[in-house]
N, C-alpha and C positions, 0 to 999 in steps of 0.2 A: 433435494434440495438444502443435502448436508451441507456439502459445502458450500454455497452461499448464507445459512447462517457465521459456519467457520467465518470467512473473511466480514463479512459484519463487526463478530466480536474480535476476531484480530485487531483493527483495524479503532473501533472501539478504544480499545485495550493498549495501543501506542502508543508514547507521552505527546500532553500539549506542547508544539512551539509558540513558547512567547512573541508577542508583539507589540513595542509599541508604536510609542510617537514617529517619530522616525521613520519608522520601518513601515509607514501606514503611508509617509510621504513623499517617501524616494522609492519609495515601489516594494523593494522590498530586494534590492541592487546592491549591499551587501554580506545578504546572505547567498548570492548568488555563486560570489566570485571566494566565497569561504572555501576554508581548504583542511573544518577540519569531517574525521570519522566519527558514523557513531560508533559507538563504543555496549559493551557489556546485551544489556535486555531488547535497547531500542535494535543494534543492529540486528540481535533472535526475531522482532518479533516485524521488522523490514524484510527480512528474512523469509518465513512463515508467510506476509502478507503474497509473496512474490510464488512463490510455492501455489497460495492454495488459486492464486490467478491461470496462472500455468494448468493445473488437473480444470478451473472450474471454463478458458475454452478450448481444453481437450477433448471434457464431457459433456461440452456444447457443441460443437467440432465430429464427431462422435454420434451424437444424437441427431442429428440433423439426417448422416449417411444415413441412417438405419431406419429413418422414415422416410428417407425419399428411396429402397427398394426394398 
Protein backbone atom coordinates (compact mmCIF):
# COMPACT_ATOMS: atom_id res chain seq x y z
CA UNK A 1 0.00 0.00 0.00
CA UNK A 2 2.90 2.33 0.72
CA UNK A 3 4.22 1.95 -2.83
CA UNK A 4 0.79 2.69 -4.25
CA UNK A 5 0.50 5.91 -2.27
CA UNK A 6 4.04 6.93 -3.30
CA UNK A 7 3.19 6.34 -6.98
CA UNK A 8 0.13 8.56 -6.66
CA UNK A 9 2.19 11.30 -4.98
CA UNK A 10 4.95 11.04 -7.60
CA UNK A 11 2.47 11.33 -10.47
CA UNK A 12 0.71 14.29 -8.88
CA UNK A 13 4.04 16.11 -8.34
CA UNK A 14 5.07 15.90 -11.99
CA UNK A 15 4.89 19.23 -13.81
CA UNK A 16 1.88 19.60 -16.09
CA UNK A 17 2.47 19.86 -19.79
CA UNK A 18 0.45 22.77 -21.12
CA UNK A 19 -1.78 22.08 -24.07
CA UNK A 20 -3.26 24.73 -26.28
CA UNK A 21 -5.88 24.72 -29.01
CA UNK A 22 -3.42 23.74 -31.76
CA UNK A 23 -2.46 20.50 -29.98
CA UNK A 24 -6.13 19.68 -29.49
CA UNK A 25 -6.76 19.98 -33.22
CA UNK A 26 -3.56 18.30 -34.40
CA UNK A 27 -3.69 15.53 -31.84
CA UNK A 28 -0.33 16.51 -30.35
CA UNK A 29 1.69 15.31 -33.34
CA UNK A 30 4.21 18.10 -32.83
CA UNK A 31 5.00 16.77 -29.37
CA UNK A 32 5.58 13.30 -30.77
CA UNK A 33 8.56 14.37 -32.83
CA UNK A 34 10.07 16.90 -30.44
CA UNK A 35 13.53 15.93 -29.26
CA UNK A 36 13.64 17.81 -25.99
CA UNK A 37 14.82 15.77 -23.01
CA UNK A 38 13.31 16.48 -19.63
CA UNK A 39 15.77 18.19 -17.29
CA UNK A 40 16.02 18.81 -13.59
CA UNK A 41 13.00 18.13 -11.46
CA UNK A 42 10.93 16.72 -14.33
CA UNK A 43 13.58 14.12 -15.19
CA UNK A 44 13.95 13.19 -11.52
CA UNK A 45 10.21 12.71 -11.08
CA UNK A 46 10.00 10.56 -14.22
CA UNK A 47 12.76 8.30 -12.88
CA UNK A 48 11.10 8.09 -9.47
CA UNK A 49 7.78 7.15 -11.08
CA UNK A 50 9.41 4.42 -13.20
CA UNK A 51 11.25 2.96 -10.19
CA UNK A 52 8.09 2.96 -8.08
CA UNK A 53 6.17 1.31 -10.93
CA UNK A 54 8.77 -1.45 -11.22
CA UNK A 55 8.69 -1.99 -7.46
CA UNK A 56 4.88 -2.20 -7.59
CA UNK A 57 5.04 -4.77 -10.41
CA UNK A 58 7.65 -6.91 -8.61
CA UNK A 59 5.70 -6.79 -5.35
CA UNK A 60 2.52 -7.79 -7.17
CA UNK A 61 4.22 -10.81 -8.74
CA UNK A 62 5.77 -11.78 -5.40
CA UNK A 63 2.39 -11.63 -3.66
CA UNK A 64 0.81 -13.79 -6.34
CA UNK A 65 3.61 -16.33 -6.00
CA UNK A 66 3.35 -16.36 -2.20
CA UNK A 67 -0.42 -16.76 -2.24
CA UNK A 68 -0.19 -19.64 -4.72
CA UNK A 69 2.23 -21.62 -2.56
